[in-house]
PDB file as gemmi writes it, atoms N, CA and C in Angstrom:
CRYST1    1.000    1.000    1.000  90.00  90.00  90.00 P 1                      
ATOM      1  N   CYS A   1     -27.669  25.813-149.362  1.00  0.00           N  
ATOM      2  CA  CYS A   1     -27.911  24.891-150.442  1.00  0.00           C  
ATOM      3  C   CYS A   1     -27.334  25.497-151.718  1.00  0.00           C  
ATOM      4  N   TYR A   2     -26.512  24.717-152.414  1.00  0.00           N  
ATOM      5  CA  TYR A   2     -25.919  25.155-153.676  1.00  0.00           C  
ATOM      6  C   TYR A   2     -26.673  24.575-154.877  1.00  0.00           C  
ATOM      7  N   SER A   3     -27.513  23.606-154.642  1.00  0.00           N  
ATOM      8  CA  SER A   3     -28.229  22.922-155.712  1.00  0.00           C  
ATOM      9  C   SER A   3     -29.478  23.707-156.118  1.00  0.00           C  
ATOM     10  N   THR A   4     -29.564  24.053-157.396  1.00  0.00           N  
ATOM     11  CA  THR A   4     -30.776  24.748-157.860  1.00  0.00           C  
ATOM     12  C   THR A   4     -31.973  23.812-157.815  1.00  0.00           C  
ATOM     13  N   ASN A   5     -31.744  22.520-158.048  1.00  0.00           N  
ATOM     14  CA  ASN A   5     -32.853  21.561-157.950  1.00  0.00           C  
ATOM     15  C   ASN A   5     -33.398  21.497-156.529  1.00  0.00           C  
ATOM     16  N   LEU A   6     -32.506  21.430-155.553  1.00  0.00           N  
ATOM     17  CA  LEU A   6     -32.936  21.399-154.150  1.00  0.00           C  
ATOM     18  C   LEU A   6     -33.593  22.718-153.775  1.00  0.00           C  
ATOM     19  N   PHE A   7     -33.025  23.820-154.202  1.00  0.00           N  
ATOM     20  CA  PHE A   7     -33.618  25.129-153.925  1.00  0.00           C  
ATOM     21  C   PHE A   7     -35.052  25.191-154.453  1.00  0.00           C  
ATOM     22  N   GLU A   8     -35.258  24.774-155.698  1.00  0.00           N  
ATOM     23  CA  GLU A   8     -36.600  24.831-156.292  1.00  0.00           C  
ATOM     24  C   GLU A   8     -37.565  23.904-155.564  1.00  0.00           C  
ATOM     25  N   PHE A   9     -37.096  22.730-155.146  1.00  0.00           N  
ATOM     26  CA  PHE A   9     -37.923  21.804-154.378  1.00  0.00           C  
ATOM     27  C   PHE A   9     -38.363  22.448-153.066  1.00  0.00           C  
ATOM     28  N   LEU A  10     -37.397  23.016-152.340  1.00  0.00           N  
ATOM     29  CA  LEU A  10     -37.718  23.629-151.041  1.00  0.00           C  
ATOM     30  C   LEU A  10     -38.585  24.868-151.193  1.00  0.00           C  
ATOM     31  N   ARG A  11     -38.238  25.715-152.133  1.00  0.00           N  
ATOM     32  CA  ARG A  11     -38.922  27.006-152.285  1.00  0.00           C  
ATOM     33  C   ARG A  11     -40.295  26.865-152.921  1.00  0.00           C  
ATOM     34  N   PHE A  12     -40.363  26.173-154.043  1.00  0.00           N  
ATOM     35  CA  PHE A  12     -41.604  26.156-154.812  1.00  0.00           C  
ATOM     36  C   PHE A  12     -42.502  24.962-154.500  1.00  0.00           C  
ATOM     37  N   ASP A  13     -41.922  23.789-154.260  1.00  0.00           N  
ATOM     38  CA  ASP A  13     -42.751  22.620-153.936  1.00  0.00           C  
ATOM     39  C   ASP A  13     -43.193  22.627-152.477  1.00  0.00           C  
ATOM     40  N   LYS A  14     -42.305  23.062-151.587  1.00  0.00           N  
ATOM     41  CA  LYS A  14     -42.594  22.987-150.153  1.00  0.00           C  
ATOM     42  C   LYS A  14     -42.864  24.344-149.508  1.00  0.00           C  
ATOM     43  N   GLY A  15     -42.693  25.427-150.235  1.00  0.00           N  
ATOM     44  CA  GLY A  15     -43.033  26.754-149.711  1.00  0.00           C  
ATOM     45  C   GLY A  15     -42.087  27.280-148.648  1.00  0.00           C  
ATOM     46  N   GLN A  16     -40.872  26.748-148.600  1.00  0.00           N  
ATOM     47  CA  GLN A  16     -39.903  27.214-147.611  1.00  0.00           C  
ATOM     48  C   GLN A  16     -39.308  28.545-148.060  1.00  0.00           C  
ATOM     49  N   ARG A  17     -39.142  29.430-147.130  1.00  0.00           N  
ATOM     50  CA  ARG A  17     -38.531  30.720-147.435  1.00  0.00           C  
ATOM     51  C   ARG A  17     -37.057  30.665-147.046  1.00  0.00           C  
ATOM     52  N   TYR A  18     -36.234  31.246-147.874  1.00  0.00           N  
ATOM     53  CA  TYR A  18     -34.810  31.266-147.554  1.00  0.00           C  
ATOM     54  C   TYR A  18     -34.466  32.574-146.849  1.00  0.00           C  
ATOM     55  N   ILE A  19     -33.393  32.539-146.067  1.00  0.00           N  
ATOM     56  CA  ILE A  19     -32.968  33.704-145.289  1.00  0.00           C  
ATOM     57  C   ILE A  19     -32.274  34.710-146.191  1.00  0.00           C  
ATOM     58  N   CYS A  20     -31.368  34.209-147.026  1.00  0.00           N  
ATOM     59  CA  CYS A  20     -30.652  35.084-147.952  1.00  0.00           C  
ATOM     60  C   CYS A  20     -30.032  34.246-149.050  1.00  0.00           C  
ATOM     61  N   THR A  21     -29.557  34.919-150.061  1.00  0.00           N  
ATOM     62  CA  THR A  21     -28.799  34.280-151.123  1.00  0.00           C  
ATOM     63  C   THR A  21     -27.515  35.076-151.298  1.00  0.00           C  
ATOM     64  N   ALA A  22     -26.449  34.383-151.682  1.00  0.00           N  
ATOM     65  CA  ALA A  22     -25.148  35.049-151.817  1.00  0.00           C  
ATOM     66  C   ALA A  22     -24.268  34.227-152.741  1.00  0.00           C  
ATOM     67  N   LEU A  23     -23.071  34.745-152.978  1.00  0.00           N  
ATOM     68  CA  LEU A  23     -22.074  34.033-153.765  1.00  0.00           C  
ATOM     69  C   LEU A  23     -20.936  33.608-152.855  1.00  0.00           C  
ATOM     70  N   ASN A  24     -20.469  32.376-153.037  1.00  0.00           N  
ATOM     71  CA  ASN A  24     -19.309  31.890-152.315  1.00  0.00           C  
ATOM     72  C   ASN A  24     -18.099  32.707-152.765  1.00  0.00           C  
ATOM     73  N   ASP A  25     -17.353  33.246-151.826  1.00  0.00           N  
ATOM     74  CA  ASP A  25     -16.207  34.110-152.139  1.00  0.00           C  
ATOM     75  C   ASP A  25     -15.160  33.427-153.018  1.00  0.00           C  
ATOM     76  N   LYS A  26     -14.915  32.141-152.769  1.00  0.00           N  
ATOM     77  CA  LYS A  26     -13.859  31.447-153.494  1.00  0.00           C  
ATOM     78  C   LYS A  26     -14.316  30.896-154.840  1.00  0.00           C  
ATOM     79  N   THR A  27     -15.526  30.331-154.867  1.00  0.00           N  
ATOM     80  CA  THR A  27     -15.986  29.671-156.093  1.00  0.00           C  
ATOM     81  C   THR A  27     -16.899  30.543-156.943  1.00  0.00           C  
ATOM     82  N   MET A  28     -17.418  31.609-156.347  1.00  0.00           N  
ATOM     83  CA  MET A  28     -18.397  32.491-157.002  1.00  0.00           C  
ATOM     84  C   MET A  28     -19.677  31.736-157.383  1.00  0.00           C  
ATOM     85  N   LYS A  29     -19.936  30.654-156.669  1.00  0.00           N  
ATOM     86  CA  LYS A  29     -21.131  29.865-156.886  1.00  0.00           C  
ATOM     87  C   LYS A  29     -22.243  30.378-155.974  1.00  0.00           C  
ATOM     88  N   ARG A  30     -23.446  30.526-156.526  1.00  0.00           N  
ATOM     89  CA  ARG A  30     -24.577  31.047-155.762  1.00  0.00           C  
ATOM     90  C   ARG A  30     -25.107  29.984-154.805  1.00  0.00           C  
ATOM     91  N   PHE A  31     -25.522  30.434-153.608  1.00  0.00           N  
ATOM     92  CA  PHE A  31     -26.161  29.539-152.651  1.00  0.00           C  
ATOM     93  C   PHE A  31     -27.313  30.249-151.958  1.00  0.00           C  
ATOM     94  N   TRP A  32     -28.205  29.442-151.378  1.00  0.00           N  
ATOM     95  CA  TRP A  32     -29.349  29.950-150.639  1.00  0.00           C  
ATOM     96  C   TRP A  32     -29.257  29.419-149.220  1.00  0.00           C  
ATOM     97  N   LEU A  33     -29.544  30.265-148.258  1.00  0.00           N  
ATOM     98  CA  LEU A  33     -29.462  29.894-146.850  1.00  0.00           C  
ATOM     99  C   LEU A  33     -30.876  29.732-146.296  1.00  0.00           C  
ATOM    100  N   PHE A  34     -31.164  28.550-145.760  1.00  0.00           N  
ATOM    101  CA  PHE A  34     -32.449  28.252-145.139  1.00  0.00           C  
ATOM    102  C   PHE A  34     -32.242  28.039-143.648  1.00  0.00           C  
ATOM    103  N   GLN A  35     -33.236  28.409-142.861  1.00  0.00           N  
ATOM    104  CA  GLN A  35     -33.166  28.141-141.426  1.00  0.00           C  
ATOM    105  C   GLN A  35     -33.388  26.650-141.213  1.00  0.00           C  
ATOM    106  N   ARG A  36     -32.523  26.022-140.426  1.00  0.00           N  
ATOM    107  CA  ARG A  36     -32.614  24.581-140.189  1.00  0.00           C  
ATOM    108  C   ARG A  36     -33.671  24.315-139.121  1.00  0.00           C  
ATOM    109  N   THR A  37     -34.755  23.685-139.531  1.00  0.00           N  
ATOM    110  CA  THR A  37     -35.850  23.322-138.636  1.00  0.00           C  
ATOM    111  C   THR A  37     -36.151  21.837-138.815  1.00  0.00           C  
ATOM    112  N   GLU A  38     -36.995  21.283-137.943  1.00  0.00           N  
ATOM    113  CA  GLU A  38     -37.391  19.881-138.086  1.00  0.00           C  
ATOM    114  C   GLU A  38     -38.131  19.682-139.405  1.00  0.00           C  
ATOM    115  N   GLU A  39     -38.960  20.661-139.763  1.00  0.00           N  
ATOM    116  CA  GLU A  39     -39.702  20.590-141.016  1.00  0.00           C  
ATOM    117  C   GLU A  39     -38.740  20.538-142.213  1.00  0.00           C  
ATOM    118  N   LEU A  40     -37.738  21.390-142.201  1.00  0.00           N  
ATOM    119  CA  LEU A  40     -36.747  21.404-143.279  1.00  0.00           C  
ATOM    120  C   LEU A  40     -36.007  20.065-143.330  1.00  0.00           C  
ATOM    121  N   GLU A  41     -35.656  19.530-142.184  1.00  0.00           N  
ATOM    122  CA  GLU A  41     -34.964  18.237-142.127  1.00  0.00           C  
ATOM    123  C   GLU A  41     -35.814  17.151-142.805  1.00  0.00           C  
ATOM    124  N   GLN A  42     -37.121  17.157-142.550  1.00  0.00           N  
ATOM    125  CA  GLN A  42     -38.025  16.182-143.162  1.00  0.00           C  
ATOM    126  C   GLN A  42     -38.050  16.356-144.681  1.00  0.00           C  
ATOM    127  N   TYR A  43     -38.057  17.595-145.144  1.00  0.00           N  
ATOM    128  CA  TYR A  43     -38.055  17.863-146.584  1.00  0.00           C  
ATOM    129  C   TYR A  43     -36.755  17.400-147.223  1.00  0.00           C  
ATOM    130  N   LEU A  44     -35.645  17.544-146.518  1.00  0.00           N  
ATOM    131  CA  LEU A  44     -34.359  17.089-147.045  1.00  0.00           C  
ATOM    132  C   LEU A  44     -34.331  15.566-147.185  1.00  0.00           C  
ATOM    133  N   VAL A  45     -34.917  14.876-146.219  1.00  0.00           N  
ATOM    134  CA  VAL A  45     -35.017  13.414-146.297  1.00  0.00           C  
ATOM    135  C   VAL A  45     -35.893  13.036-147.491  1.00  0.00           C  
ATOM    136  N   GLU A  46     -37.020  13.723-147.636  1.00  0.00           N  
ATOM    137  CA  GLU A  46     -37.920  13.454-148.760  1.00  0.00           C  
ATOM    138  C   GLU A  46     -37.216  13.697-150.093  1.00  0.00           C  
ATOM    139  N   TYR A  47     -36.481  14.782-150.196  1.00  0.00           N  
ATOM    140  CA  TYR A  47     -35.755  15.114-151.419  1.00  0.00           C  
ATOM    141  C   TYR A  47     -34.727  14.036-151.748  1.00  0.00           C  
ATOM    142  N   THR A  48     -34.013  13.577-150.728  1.00  0.00           N  
ATOM    143  CA  THR A  48     -33.013  12.529-150.922  1.00  0.00           C  
ATOM    144  C   THR A  48     -33.667  11.239-151.411  1.00  0.00           C  
ATOM    145  N   GLU A  49     -34.778  10.864-150.792  1.00  0.00           N  
ATOM    146  CA  GLU A  49     -35.476   9.647-151.194  1.00  0.00           C  
ATOM    147  C   GLU A  49     -35.981   9.759-152.630  1.00  0.00           C  
ATOM    148  N   ARG A  50     -36.574  10.889-152.978  1.00  0.00           N  
ATOM    149  CA  ARG A  50     -37.052  11.103-154.350  1.00  0.00           C  
ATOM    150  C   ARG A  50     -35.901  11.029-155.353  1.00  0.00           C  
ATOM    151  N   SER A  51     -34.783  11.620-154.981  1.00  0.00           N  
ATOM    152  CA  SER A  51     -33.621  11.637-155.870  1.00  0.00           C  
ATOM    153  C   SER A  51     -33.090  10.231-156.098  1.00  0.00           C  
ATOM    154  N   LYS A  52     -33.097   9.397-155.055  1.00  0.00           N  
ATOM    155  CA  LYS A  52     -32.653   8.017-155.196  1.00  0.00           C  
ATOM    156  C   LYS A  52     -33.569   7.254-156.148  1.00  0.00           C  
ATOM    157  N   ILE A  53     -34.872   7.443-155.991  1.00  0.00           N  
ATOM    158  CA  ILE A  53     -35.854   6.767-156.832  1.00  0.00           C  
ATOM    159  C   ILE A  53     -35.676   7.163-158.294  1.00  0.00           C  
ATOM    160  N   LEU A  54     -35.411   8.440-158.520  1.00  0.00           N  
ATOM    161  CA  LEU A  54     -35.236   8.938-159.887  1.00  0.00           C  
ATOM    162  C   LEU A  54     -33.838   8.653-160.441  1.00  0.00           C  
ATOM    163  N   GLY A  55     -32.967   8.115-159.592  1.00  0.00           N  
ATOM    164  CA  GLY A  55     -31.614   7.789-160.036  1.00  0.00           C  
ATOM    165  C   GLY A  55     -30.689   8.987-160.083  1.00  0.00           C  
ATOM    166  N   LEU A  56     -31.047  10.053-159.349  1.00  0.00           N  
ATOM    167  CA  LEU A  56     -30.209  11.248-159.332  1.00  0.00           C  
ATOM    168  C   LEU A  56     -29.093  11.150-158.305  1.00  0.00           C  
ATOM    169  N   LEU A  57     -29.298  10.328-157.279  1.00  0.00           N  
ATOM    170  CA  LEU A  57     -28.278  10.111-156.252  1.00  0.00           C  
ATOM    171  C   LEU A  57     -27.877   8.645-156.274  1.00  0.00           C  
ATOM    172  N   THR A  58     -26.612   8.395-156.083  1.00  0.00           N  
ATOM    173  CA  THR A  58     -26.127   7.022-156.029  1.00  0.00           C  
ATOM    174  C   THR A  58     -25.473   6.777-154.678  1.00  0.00           C  
ATOM    175  N   MET A  59     -26.277   6.702-153.646  1.00  0.00           N  
ATOM    176  CA  MET A  59     -25.765   6.499-152.291  1.00  0.00           C  
ATOM    177  C   MET A  59     -25.921   5.055-151.892  1.00  0.00           C  
TER     178      MET A  59                                                      
END                                                                             
């Protein structure tokens, strides 16, 4: 995940622990790596729905 908003949602709102954090070699942009589980998938759906409601995503 490259989004700090998504990271904060997963980490602080949902209590998900990330595996590691690093910088992309080409962009030097920070990212966080989470283990992909069914629970995480549900949180990603929830995050997407919340973002649509708040007008943050235009899908």
